[in-house]
N, C-alpha and C positions, 0 to 999 in steps of 0.2 A: 504493500500500500504506500509506504514511504517513497519507494523508488518510482511508483506510478505518479505520485504527487510531484516529485521533483521533475519528472519528464514533462508533465503538464505545465508546470511553472516555466520550465526552460523554453518550451515551444511557444507559450503565450508571450514571454518576454521577447523572444526572437521575432515573433510576428509583429508585435507592437513597435519594436525598434525599427524594423524594415519599413513599416508604414510611416512612422514618424520621420525617418531619415529622408523620405522622398518628398516631404512637405516643405512649403516655403517658410516668411519673417514675422514677433509679438509686441504687445503694447501694454496698467496696473495698480498702485495702492491709492484708493479712490479719493479720500478727503484731501490729501495734498495735491493730487493731480487735478481735481476739480478747481482748486483755488487758483491755479495758474492757467488752466485750460490746456494742459499738456497731456501727452500720453504717459502712462505709468512707467514706460521705458526710460523716461527722464532720469529716474532714480534706481530702477531695477533692471538688471540684465535678464533675470527671470524671477518674478516675484515668488516668494518673499525676500530672496537674496538681493542685497544692494549692489549696485555697480559703483564705480569710482566717484561719479558725481553724487550719487545718493549718499555715499559715505561722507563726502565734503559737506553736503547739505545738512546731515545730522550733526556733524561736528560744529557747524556754524549756527547751531541753535534753531534749526528748521527755518532758515532764511537762505534765499538764493545768494551765493557768494558774489560780492561786488554790487548787489542791488538791495542792500539792507535798508536804505533810506526810502525805497519805493514799496516796501512790504506793507501789507494791511493786517490789522489785528483780526481776531476771531469775530469781533462784533461788526466788522466791515466786509466780511466775505461770506460765501455760501456756508451752509451748516457744516461745521467741522467734525462731523461724526461719520464713522464707517463701521462695518461689521464684516467679519470673515467666518465662513462656515465650511466645514469639510465633512464629506460623507460618501459612502459607497459600500462595496462588498468587503467585509472584514473577515479574514480567516486567521485564527490563532490556535495552535496546538501545543500543549505543554506536556512534559514528562518529568516526573520527580520534582514537581514544583507545588508544594503545599499551598492551598488556598486559591490557586489559579484555575480558572474554568476555560475549557475549550470553547471556541466561538466559530460559528459559521452563519453569518447573516448580513443583510443590508442594514446599515445604521448611520446616524449622524455621530461623528466621532469628536467634533469640537466646535464650539461657538465662541467668538471673541467680539467684544465691542471696543471701539477705538475712538479717541478724540485727540487731536493735536493741532498746534498752531502757535500764534503769538499773542501775548498779552500786550506787548509794546515792542518797539525796536530793541533788539538784543535781549528780549525776555520771552522765551518760548516754553512750551509745556507738552507733555505727552501722558495720556492715560490709556491703559489697556485693562479691560475688565471682562473676564470670562464669567458670565452669569451663573448662578447656582442652578444646577439641573439634577434632579433626582434620577438616577439611571433607570431605564426600563428597556423592554425589548425594542430594539431599533434605535435607541438613544444612549450614548455613553454618559456616565455621571460626571459632573463637574462640581468642585467644592464651593465656587462662588467667592473666592478671595481676590483682593485687588492684586493684579499681577504687576502693574506699573502705575506710578503716579508721581511724576517729577516735574520740577521747574528747572530750566537751564538759563543761566545768565552768561551770555557769550560776548566775545570781543572786548574783554576786560581791559586790555592794555595794548595800545598800538595795533588794534584790529585783531589781536590774538588772545587766546586763553579763554577758558570757560569754567564755570562751576555748575555742577548738576547736583540738586538736592531733592530728597524724597525717597521714593522706591523706584529703582532703575536697574537696567542690565549693566553690570560693572565692566570696566575696561579690561579686567583680567580674563574675560572671555575673548580670547583671540579670534574665535569663530562664533558668531552669534548663535546661541541656542534657539532664539525666537525666530531667526530668519534662515535657518538651515533648510536645505532642499529636502532632506529625508524626514519622514515622520519618526523613524527609529532614533533613539537618543544617542548622544555621544557618551559612551560608557564611562570614560575616565572623568568626565564632568559630573556624572551622577554619583560616583563612588566616594563614600565618606564614612566616618565612624558613626555608630548608631545615634540617630537624632541630630547629627552634625550638619553644618552648612555644606552644600554641594555647589560646584561651580555653575551648575545649571540653574541655580536659584536666583531670582532677583533679590536685591538687598536694600536695606534702609540705611541711609547715611548721606555723606557728602563726597563728591569726587571733583578733583581739580585736574583739568587737562590743558595741554598747550602743545604748540607745534614750533619746532626750531628750524634752523636752516638745514640744507642738504638732506632733506627727506626724513628728518628725525621727528618723532612725536613722543610725548610723555603723558602719563596719567598717574595720579596718586589718590587713594581713597581712605576714608575713616568710616567704618560701618559697625552696626550692632553685632554682626556675626552670628554665631550658632543659635538655633532655637532652643537649645538646652540651657542657655543662660537665663537667669532670673530677670524679671522686669526692672529690678532696681540695680542690676549690674551695669556699670558704665561701659560704653563702647570701648573696646580695646583692639579690635581687628584693623590692621593696616595692610595696604597693598601698594605696590609700585609696578608700573609697566613701562617699558621702553621699547620702541620699534623704529626701524629704519626701512625706507623704501628706496630701492635702486631703480633708476629709470623713471620715466613719466608714469603718472597714475598714483593710486593709493594702495596697490597690491590686491585690490578686489578683482578687477578684470584686466588690469594693465600694471606693469611694473612688478618687481619682485620684493616681497616684504619679509623681513626677519624680525622677530621679537623675543623679548624675555620678560618674565613676570615673577614676582616674589610676593607671597601672601603669608602673614604672620598673625596668628589669632590665639584667643583664649576661649575655652569652653568647659562646661561642667559635664561630667559623665551623666549618661541618661539615668542612672540609678541614684544620682545625687552626689554631692561632695564639692570640694573646692575646685576653682577654675584651674585648668591645666593647659599647657601649650600645645599647639600644632602648627605646622607650616607646609606650604606648597611652593615648589620651584618649578618653572616650566620654560621651555623654548618652543618656538613655533615658526612656521614659514608658509607663505602663500605665494606660489610660483605660477606665472602665466606664460604659456607657450602657444601663440596663435589662438586657436579655439579651445585650448586645454587650460584647466586650472588644477594644480596639485596642492592640496592643503595637508600640512603635517603638524601634529601637536604631540609633544612629549612632556610628561608631567610626572613629578615624583612628590610623595608626601611623607611626612614623619609626624606621628602623633604620640602623645604621652600614653603609656600603657593603660592608665586608668580609663581612658576614653573608649578603649576596646575591651577592657576587662581581661587583659592578657598579662603575663608575667614580665614581659619586656616591651620596650617601646615598639610601636607598630610602624614599619616602613613599607611603602608600596610604590609602584610605578606603573605607567601605562601610557596610552596615547591612541592616536588613530592616523591613518593615511587615507585621504579621500581624493579621488580623481573625478573631475566633471568635464564633459565635452559639450560645447555650445556652438553647434554649427550655424544657428540663427537664433534670433530672439523669440522664436516660436517653439523652440525645442531645446531640451537639455537632458543629457543622460548622466548618471552618476553611479559610482561604486565606492564602497568604503570597507576598510578592515579596522576593527577596534580591538584592543586588548587591555587587560588589567592584570598585573601580577600582584596578587593580594598579599598581606602580611603573612609571614611564615606560619604563625600559629593559627591563622585562619585557613590558609591553603585551599582557597576556592577561586582559582584563577578564572577570568572571564574572557571569552572570545566571541566576536560577532562579525558576520559578513552581511553587507547590505548591497543590493543592486536595484536600480530603479531609473525611472525617466518621467519627464513631464512634457506635455504638449499644451500650448496656449492657444485656445480658440479666440480669445480676446485678451486685452490687458489684464483683466481681473477674473478670468475663468480658465482654469487649467485642469486637464485630465492627468491623473497621477497613478502610476503603477509602481509598486515596490514590493520586493521580497527580502526577508531578513531571516537569518539563522543565528541563534545565540546559544552558547553553551557555558555553563558554570560548573567547574570541576568539584567533585566531592560535596555537592550541595546538601545531600541527604544520605541517610544510611543506605538507601537503595541505589545510590550512585549519582552520576552527573545530572544536573537539571538542564533541560533543553527547551527552547522555544522556537517554533517555526511560524512565521507570519507572512501573510500576503494581503496587500490592500490594493484595490482597484476602484477608483472613484473620482470625484470632482472636488476641487478646492477653489472657492470663489469669494470675492469680496465686493462690497458696493457701498 
């Protein structure tokens, strides 16, 4: 049965790719695009992933670079609200995964509400809210927590520098979790001690960012940190990211970007106790070759033993390598390999393969096909835990 499913998936993926490869050029994120009367390809090579201009637009506080004085506030433009919905056929099969249920059905997998724009020149904001949904047949559950809600003060000195405050996606995410092409997660960004902060989480705090000469950029943040901390614990988590782009572009769709990040935090064990130290050190690269992009992330972590309940400090490492091919703005194919080498006393290493593609019927409407295979070693007494998933559906925004 497993071999038959693999063959079916392979044939479907091959057929879809052949069809997609013969089709022509796309257009995307609605509230900002409506404001300027532009196509969404102004900021997205393939929504939701940003292109180089989209990255500059975000860094400039949601203002067109060089036209800041001509910008209009949210009270002077069309309604600054958008929504994004994803749904289709969802297949998931688990083995040796307690609590996980196999799935074979059509369903809505996610709903997001978005608002963004300017309060005034050089003062922008972004809010992303996935509404609370009680899961049911055909609809995936959502907790209804505020995903993002931040204000950004930009161009602080000589047209450079910004401060972002509130809940936001931090700069230590070299590759945006919220704007990745795949629905399957970046495993190393999700891996953390029980109850700890993951790189895939949005954070509460303040971030300072600036751009220097010769393609250099910098970002530093001070945030609340782990959810295991008490509400009266003062923020102690700090991070710093430095990146350099070689050649023209931002390293999104042009130029070659290399970066380094360091994260240093304090957290309480899930079972209670005093705050203990943990850190994350990473290097990353985004390399562009004609229609190809290669993304590489390497990350290592070191946590105090009490955060894991182990006899010695817990060290782990991992990363991912992702390749994407963009023959036109209407089509993108992607493949990724993730790995996590867990602490020795845990000994549950993780591996994941992802293969998929997206075809854009219009700026804000994409067909999405993705297959993923995940394995976690020694997850239960019965053996390794595996997850096989296939999603074929539509991703659209308005």
